[in-house]
Every structure is written in structure tokens, then in C-alpha cells.
C-alpha positions as CSV (number, residue, x, y, z in Angstrom):
1,M,0.1,0.1,-0.2
2,L,3.1,2.5,0.6
3,L,3.6,2.2,-3.0
4,Y,0.5,3.6,-4.1
5,S,0.2,6.2,-1.5
6,L,3.8,7.6,-2.9
7,H,2.8,7.4,-6.6
8,P,-1.1,6.3,-7.5
9,N,-0.3,6.2,-11.3
10,F,2.8,3.9,-11.0
11,I,1.2,0.9,-13.0
12,K,0.0,3.2,-15.3
13,I,3.7,4.7,-15.9
14,M,4.9,1.3,-16.1
15,K,2.6,0.3,-18.8
16,K,3.4,3.3,-20.7
17,L,7.0,2.6,-20.5
18,I,6.8,-1.0,-21.7
19,L,4.9,0.2,-24.9
20,I,7.4,3.1,-25.5
21,I,10.6,1.3,-25.2
22,T,8.6,-1.9,-27.2
23,A,8.0,0.7,-29.6
24,V,11.4,1.7,-30.0
25,L,12.6,-1.6,-30.6
26,F,10.1,-4.3,-31.9
27,A,10.3,-6.1,-35.1
28,S,7.4,-7.8,-36.9
29,S,6.0,-9.0,-40.1
30,V,5.1,-6.4,-42.9
31,A,3.2,-5.9,-46.0
32,F,2.7,-3.7,-49.5
33,A,1.9,-0.2,-48.7
34,Q,3.0,3.8,-49.4
35,T,2.6,6.5,-47.2
36,T,4.0,9.8,-46.5
37,A,6.6,8.3,-44.6
38,G,8.1,6.4,-47.5
39,T,7.7,3.1,-49.3
40,E,6.8,-0.1,-47.3
41,V,10.0,-2.4,-47.0
42,T,9.2,-6.2,-48.0
43,G,10.5,-9.4,-49.1
44,E,14.3,-9.7,-48.7
45,K,14.9,-6.0,-48.0
46,R,12.4,-6.4,-44.9
47,T,14.6,-9.6,-44.0
48,A,17.9,-7.6,-44.1
49,L,16.2,-4.5,-42.3
50,V,15.5,-6.7,-39.3
51,T,18.6,-8.3,-39.3
52,A,20.3,-4.8,-39.1
53,I,17.9,-3.9,-36.6
54,E,18.5,-6.7,-34.4
55,K,22.7,-6.5,-34.8
56,A,22.5,-3.0,-33.9
57,H,20.8,-4.1,-30.7
58,K,22.2,-6.9,-29.7
59,Q,25.9,-4.9,-30.0
60,L,24.6,-2.5,-27.1
61,S,26.2,-3.0,-24.1
62,T,25.0,0.5,-22.8
63,L,22.6,3.0,-24.2
64,S,21.5,6.4,-22.5
65,A,19.6,9.2,-24.1
66,N,17.8,12.4,-23.2
67,F,14.0,12.4,-23.9
68,T,11.4,15.0,-23.9
69,Q,7.8,13.6,-23.5
70,E,4.6,15.8,-24.8
71,K,1.3,15.2,-24.4
72,K,-1.6,16.5,-26.6
73,S,-5.4,15.9,-24.7
74,S,-8.5,17.3,-25.4
75,L,-9.3,18.0,-21.9
76,L,-6.3,19.9,-21.6
77,T,-5.8,23.5,-22.8
78,E,-2.0,23.3,-23.1
79,K,0.4,20.4,-23.9
80,V,2.2,18.9,-21.4
81,T,6.0,19.0,-21.2
82,Q,8.6,16.3,-19.4
83,K,12.0,15.7,-19.9
84,G,14.5,13.1,-18.6
85,K,16.9,10.8,-19.4
86,M,17.0,6.9,-20.0
87,M,20.0,4.5,-19.6
88,Y,20.2,1.2,-20.3
89,K,23.2,-1.2,-19.4
90,S,23.3,-5.0,-20.3
91,P,22.1,-7.5,-19.5
92,K,19.5,-6.3,-17.0
93,Q,19.5,-2.8,-15.5
94,L,17.3,0.2,-16.8
95,R,16.7,3.6,-15.3
96,W,14.0,5.7,-16.7
97,E,14.2,8.9,-15.2
98,Y,12.0,12.1,-15.6
99,T,13.9,15.1,-14.6
100,S,11.1,18.0,-15.1
101,P,8.8,19.3,-14.1
102,K,9.1,16.5,-11.4
103,A,11.5,14.2,-10.5
104,T,10.5,10.8,-10.5
105,T,12.7,7.6,-11.4
106,V,12.1,4.2,-12.1
107,I,14.8,1.6,-12.0
108,F,14.4,-2.2,-13.0
109,T,17.6,-4.1,-11.7
110,N,18.3,-7.7,-11.9
111,G,14.3,-8.9,-11.6
112,K,14.0,-5.7,-9.0
113,V,11.8,-2.7,-9.6
114,L,12.6,0.6,-7.3
115,L,10.5,3.8,-7.3
116,K,12.2,6.9,-6.6
117,T,10.4,10.3,-5.6
118,D,10.7,13.2,-3.4
119,K,9.2,10.9,-0.6
120,G,12.0,8.3,-0.7
121,T,12.7,5.1,-2.4
122,V,10.5,2.2,-2.6
123,S,11.3,-1.6,-3.4
124,N,8.3,-3.3,-4.6
125,P,8.5,-6.9,-4.9
126,N,5.4,-7.3,-7.1
127,K,5.4,-10.0,-9.3
128,M,3.5,-7.9,-12.2
129,L,5.5,-5.1,-11.8
130,G,8.7,-7.6,-12.1
131,E,7.4,-9.0,-15.3
132,M,7.1,-5.6,-16.5
133,G,10.5,-4.7,-16.2
134,N,12.2,-8.1,-17.6
135,M,9.5,-7.1,-21.0
136,I,11.1,-3.8,-21.2
137,I,14.6,-5.0,-20.6
138,N,13.9,-8.0,-23.0
139,T,12.8,-5.8,-25.4
140,I,16.1,-3.6,-25.2
141,N,18.5,-6.4,-25.4
142,G,16.8,-8.0,-28.4
143,T,15.2,-11.2,-27.0
144,F,11.7,-9.8,-28.1
145,L,12.7,-8.3,-31.4
146,K,11.2,-11.5,-33.3
147,D,8.1,-11.8,-31.3
148,N,5.2,-10.4,-33.1
149,A,2.0,-11.7,-30.6
150,D,1.6,-8.1,-29.5
151,F,1.6,-5.8,-32.6
152,N,1.6,-5.8,-36.3
153,A,4.2,-3.7,-37.8
154,R,4.8,-2.1,-41.1
155,Y,8.0,-0.5,-41.4
156,Y,8.6,2.5,-44.2
157,K,11.9,3.9,-45.4
158,D,11.9,7.6,-46.8
159,K,14.6,8.8,-49.5
160,S,17.0,9.8,-46.7
161,G,17.2,6.4,-45.5
162,N,15.1,6.9,-42.4
163,I,12.8,4.2,-41.3
164,T,9.3,4.9,-40.1
165,A,7.7,1.8,-38.1
166,V,3.9,1.9,-37.5
167,L,2.6,-0.5,-34.8
168,T,-1.0,-1.4,-34.7
169,P,-1.8,-3.6,-31.4
170,L,-2.8,-7.1,-31.6
171,N,-3.3,-7.5,-27.9
172,K,-6.5,-6.7,-26.4
173,K,-5.3,-5.0,-23.4
174,I,-3.0,-3.0,-25.5
175,K,-5.7,-1.9,-27.9
176,T,-7.7,-0.4,-25.1
177,Y,-4.9,2.1,-24.6
178,Y,-3.2,2.5,-28.2
179,K,-4.8,2.9,-31.5
180,N,-1.3,2.7,-32.7
181,I,2.3,3.7,-32.2
182,T,4.9,5.4,-35.1
183,I,8.2,5.1,-34.3
184,T,10.9,7.2,-36.3
185,L,14.2,5.4,-36.7
186,N,17.5,6.8,-37.8
187,G,18.7,5.1,-40.7
188,S,22.3,4.6,-39.7
189,S,21.9,3.6,-36.3
190,H,18.6,2.1,-36.3
191,L,17.8,3.9,-33.0
192,A,14.6,5.5,-32.1
193,D,14.8,9.4,-32.8
194,R,10.8,9.7,-32.1
195,V,8.2,7.8,-30.5
196,V,4.2,8.8,-31.1
197,L,1.7,6.9,-29.3
198,N,-1.9,7.4,-30.6
199,E,-3.7,6.5,-27.8
200,A,-7.4,4.8,-28.0
201,N,-9.2,8.2,-26.3
202,G,-7.5,10.4,-29.1
203,D,-4.8,11.8,-26.8
204,V,-1.1,11.8,-28.4
205,T,1.9,11.4,-26.6
206,T,5.5,12.2,-28.3
207,I,8.6,11.1,-27.0
208,I,11.7,12.6,-28.7
209,F,15.2,11.0,-28.2
210,S,18.4,13.3,-28.1
211,D,22.2,13.0,-27.2
212,K,21.9,9.1,-27.7
213,K,25.4,7.5,-26.3
214,T,25.8,3.9,-27.0
215,N,28.5,1.5,-25.3
216,T,29.7,4.0,-22.9
217,T,30.8,3.2,-19.2
218,L,27.5,3.5,-17.1
219,S,28.1,3.0,-13.1
220,D,26.2,0.4,-11.0
221,T,25.6,2.9,-8.7
222,L,22.7,4.5,-11.3
223,F,21.1,1.4,-11.2
224,K,20.7,1.3,-7.5
């Protein structure tokens, strides 16, 4: 009960983090189409693209980035903006830190979940939260890249070589939250520059990643 008194929207935050990071790194099946994002990648080119994405993520020992998260809602007169940092260390450590307007940090490390707020740190051994953490980490390290049970994904490449992935949920629970998720991947690094979550209720959440750094030294103290 202490966890919920500290942060009543904790479960909702976990679900959103899963979808954000799954969207960033997910790979699935595609079909022919043409959109403003470019021409859809299919056949042998699709196979080569998925292989390149998998290779890039499997080579990650660490990944860190700044992010800006904006939410637009019909219930709000102005968009809500949050900023923060994301840090991952292979094989089982993840830090998702909101730095403004309010400091909140969620840490997953070796199956454990920590929530840090201005009221203190809470360790929550809840089984479901542990499973959520594993899902996020397994997506980043490539374990879930070939799993298409939750999303149908279509990939498009523009003239500059950048990739847009449009993910349509297949999972009933995810459908209740999101209509689709659109991800812009850098054509060279295959890491996400932007994620747009189009929610079922019409709200739109956009996450823009910047200053991405791979395979640098991240201290274990960041995940404690």
C-alpha cells in the first residue's frame, strides 16, 4: 500500500514505459503499402532490415539518451511537457528518469523494481511489476525482437534512408490504451529518434530522443 500512496499512477507509468520501449525496438511482419513516411519495406529487403535492427541492438552494452515527452489531450488547454533521461546497461539494468517538471525515477535491476520520488525510495517485489521490468529489458536487449504476438508492424523507408515503423496492437489489453504507435528510426544507427503513441481516447504522446550514446561506461550506482 505504501507504493500506491507514494505514486498512485505507478502501474500506468509502467505500462506506458513498456509500450514506449517496445515501440522503439520491436520488429514484426510487413505488407505492401505507400505512405507519406516512404515506401514500405518488404521481402528480402524487409529481412535485411530486421537483421540490421537486431544486430544493432544486440551490440549494445549500454544505451543512454535524453528525452522530451509531450502529451496533447482534448481535456487539456495546453500540452504537458516532461523531460528526462533513459539509461540501459546490459543485461538487466534500466533507469527511466523524469527530471522535470517533477523528479521521478523508475529503476529495474536484475528483476527488482525501485521507485524514487521526493518522498523517498520504495522497493516493490510485486510479481506483475517484475514481469513488466523483464519485458522492457528483454525488448531492449533483443529477446523480443522476433515476437509479433502483441503488434502488427509495418516498416517504411524515406528517401533519406530513415525508417518509420507503424505498430498496430493485436493484444486486447494494449488495444484499450493505444490505436497505434509510430516510431522514427535513424537509418544509420537503427535507434529511435521519435516515438508517437496515438491513444485510443484520442490523446497523443510524443517522445523525442536526443544525445544518444552507446557502449559508454555507466556506473552500477545509477541502478541502485
